C-alpha positions in Angstrom: 69.2 117.5 63.1 71.5 115.2 65.1 68.7 112.6 65.5 68.8 112.2 61.7 72.5 111.3 61.8 73.9 108.0 62.9 77.1 106.8 64.6 79.7 104.7 62.8 78.4 101.4 64.3 74.9 102.0 62.9 76.4 103.1 59.5 78.3 99.8 59.5 75.1 97.8 60.3 73.0 99.5 57.6 75.7 99.2 54.9 77.1 95.8 55.7 80.6 97.3 55.8 82.7 96.6 58.9 83.7 99.5 61.2 87.4 98.8 60.4 86.8 99.2 56.7 84.7 102.4 57.3 87.7 103.8 59.3 90.0 102.9 56.4 87.6 104.7 54.0 87.7 107.7 56.3 91.5 107.8 56.1 91.4 107.6 52.3 88.8 110.4 52.1 86.1 108.3 50.6 83.6 109.2 53.3 83.4 112.1 55.8 81.4 112.7 59.0 78.5 115.1 58.7 79.1 116.4 62.2 81.5 116.0 65.2 80.2 116.4 68.7 83.6 115.9 70.4 87.1 114.8 69.7 86.2 111.2 69.1 82.4 111.4 68.5 81.3 111.6 64.9 77.9 111.5 63.2 77.2 110.3 59.7 74.5 110.9 57.1 72.5 107.7 56.5 72.6 108.6 52.8 76.3 107.4 52.9 74.9 103.8 52.7 74.4 104.2 48.9 77.9 105.6 48.5 79.4 102.7 50.5 77.5 100.1 48.4 78.9 101.8 45.3 82.4 101.7 46.7 82.1 98.0 47.4 80.7 97.3 44.0 83.6 99.2 42.2 86.1 97.3 44.4 84.7 93.8 44.0 83.5 93.8 40.4 85.7 96.4 38.7 88.8 96.0 40.9 89.4 99.7 41.0 91.9 101.2 43.5 90.4 103.5 46.2 91.9 106.7 44.8 90.2 106.0 41.4 86.9 105.1 43.2 87.1 108.4 45.1 87.6 110.4 41.9 84.9 108.5 40.1 82.3 109.2 42.8 83.4 112.8 43.2 83.6 113.4 39.5 87.3 114.5 39.4 90.4 113.6 37.5 90.5 110.7 34.9 88.0 108.7 37.0 85.3 108.5 34.3 87.8 107.3 31.8 89.1 104.7 34.3 85.5 103.6 35.0 84.8 103.3 31.2 87.9 101.3 30.7 87.2 99.1 33.7 83.7 98.3 32.4 85.1 97.4 29.0 87.8 95.1 30.4 85.2 93.5 32.7 83.0 92.9 29.6 85.9 91.0 27.9 86.6 89.0 31.1 83.0 88.1 31.6 83.0 86.3 28.2 85.4 83.7 29.7 83.2 83.0 32.6 80.9 80.3 31.0 78.4 78.2 32.9 80.7 75.6 34.2 81.1 75.5 38.0 82.6 73.3 40.6 82.0 73.5 44.4 84.9 73.9 46.8 84.0 70.5 48.3 84.3 68.9 44.9 87.7 70.5 44.3 88.9 69.2 47.7 87.6 65.7 47.0 89.5 65.7 43.7 92.8 66.1 45.6 93.3 69.9 45.9 95.5 70.9 48.7 93.5 73.0 51.3 96.6 75.1 52.1 97.0 76.0 48.4 93.3 76.8 48.1 93.5 79.1 51.1 96.6 80.9 49.5 94.8 81.3 46.2 91.8 82.7 48.0 93.8 85.2 50.0 95.6 86.4 46.9 92.3 86.8 45.0 93.3 84.3 42.3 90.7 81.7 42.9 87.8 82.5 45.2 84.5 80.5 45.4 81.4 82.6 45.2 79.9 83.6 48.6 76.4 82.4 47.5 77.1 78.8 46.6 80.8 78.3 47.3 81.5 77.4 43.7 84.4 78.2 41.5 83.7 79.6 38.0 85.4 81.2 35.0 89.1 81.9 35.2 89.2 80.9 38.9 88.1 77.4 38.0 90.4 77.4 34.9 93.3 78.2 37.1 92.6 75.3 39.5 92.1 72.9 36.6 95.5 74.0 35.1 97.3 73.4 38.4 95.6 70.0 38.7 96.6 69.1 35.1 100.2 69.9 35.9 100.2 67.5 38.8 98.5 64.8 36.7 101.1 65.3 34.0 103.8 64.3 36.5 105.0 67.8 37.4 105.2 67.2 41.1 105.3 69.7 43.9 109.0 68.9 44.4 109.7 69.8 40.8 107.7 73.0 40.8 106.6 74.0 44.3 103.3 75.7 44.6 105.1 78.8 46.0 106.4 79.4 42.5 103.2 81.2 41.8 104.5 84.1 43.9 107.2 84.7 41.3 104.7 84.3 38.5 102.3 86.8 40.2 105.1 89.4 40.8 106.2 89.2 37.1 102.7 89.4 35.7 101.7 92.2 38.0 104.6 94.2 36.8 103.6 93.4 33.2 100.0 94.4 33.7 101.0 97.6 35.5 103.2 98.6 32.5 100.4 97.7 30.1 97.8 99.8 31.9 100.1 102.7 32.5 100.9 102.9 28.8 97.2 102.6 27.9 96.2 105.4 30.3 98.9 107.7 29.1 98.6 107.0 25.4 95.0 106.3 24.8 93.0 108.3 27.4 94.1 111.7 26.1 93.9 110.8 22.4 90.7 108.8 22.2 87.8 110.5 20.5 84.6 111.0 22.5 82.7 107.8 22.8 85.5 105.6 21.5 87.3 104.7 24.7 85.2 101.6 25.5 85.7 100.2 22.0 89.4 100.9 22.1 89.7 99.3 25.5 87.9 96.2 24.4 90.1 95.8 21.4 93.3 96.5 23.4 92.3 93.9 26.1 91.9 91.2 23.5 95.0 92.1 21.5 97.3 92.4 24.5 96.5 88.8 25.6 97.5 87.6 22.1 100.6 89.8 22.1 101.8 88.5 25.5 101.3 84.9 24.3 103.2 85.5 21.1 106.1 87.3 22.8 106.4 84.5 25.4 106.7 82.0 22.6 109.4 84.0 20.9 111.3 84.3 24.2 111.2 80.7 25.5 114.1 79.2 23.5 116.5 82.2 23.6 115.9 82.6 27.3 116.5 78.8 27.9 119.8 79.1 26.0 120.9 82.1 28.1 120.0 80.2 31.3 121.8 77.0 30.3 124.9 79.0 29.5 124.8 80.9 32.8 123.5 78.1 35.0 124.4 74.6 33.8 121.7 72.0 34.6 122.1 70.4 38.0 121.9 66.9 36.5 125.2 67.6 34.6 127.0 68.2 37.8 128.7 65.4 39.9 126.2 63.8 42.3 128.7 63.9 45.2 132.4 64.3 46.0 134.8 62.0 44.1 136.3 59.2 46.3 139.8 60.0 47.7 142.7 58.0 46.1 143.6 56.3 49.4 140.1 55.2 50.1 139.8 53.9 46.5 143.0 51.9 46.9 141.9 50.3 50.2 138.6 49.3 48.6 140.5 47.6 45.7 142.7 45.8 48.2 139.8 44.4 50.2 138.1 43.2 47.0 141.3 41.5 45.9 141.7 39.7 49.3 138.1 38.5 49.3 138.2 37.3 45.7 140.3 34.1 46.2 138.2 32.9 49.0 135.0 33.2 46.9 136.7 31.4 44.1 138.0 28.5 46.2 134.5 28.1 47.8 133.0 27.6 44.3 135.6 25.0 43.4 135.1 22.8 46.5 
């Protein structure tokens, strides 16, 4: 039987998943060894390759957390509802993809900052595809929006690129609240077969709701900020000159003035 099993290195080779990632999946309970022949020697069923490909698919295309993926593949908990919702959300997002594409090289040639591109890639906000290294959909739209801000005169000194960290933290909190409310309110009350339709409608409407609420909040929030934190431009640029220094300066100007006048009259 053991000759039919494989070691973790061979499982990594067949599945295309790194050994480090496989060990992480082991800790998360996504995969299990079929047999152990010692304290550190484990053997795995080659059939796990299909499961590993399914895990990667759910991670990269549906952005599901590992605990949800585990429940989905094991058929436990709310995993099926989460998967249905994820597929519906992905369907809405796919409609924004479009056919427009721009290669990473083109983006760099148009003045993009390599450090900023690397940061966006690491955060999963704008990643070129592995096949042709092109940006598409919302990834490309994000890059174009940032470039438009610079062209409009909003310089990096005015709004540093790192401000996206704060945007991301605020939006992540908003999205978390939104999805938690949806899972608690809709999942248990949706009629059989209606979850996908409800998720699609909620995804579209929530984008509109967030935009409208932001518009409503802009001016009241600006008023609050201006009252609490007066604009820096209204503050003195530097310390006021001391009285003695101002007096000495006036005296010097008065002594120099006759000389300048007499020179003109010569």
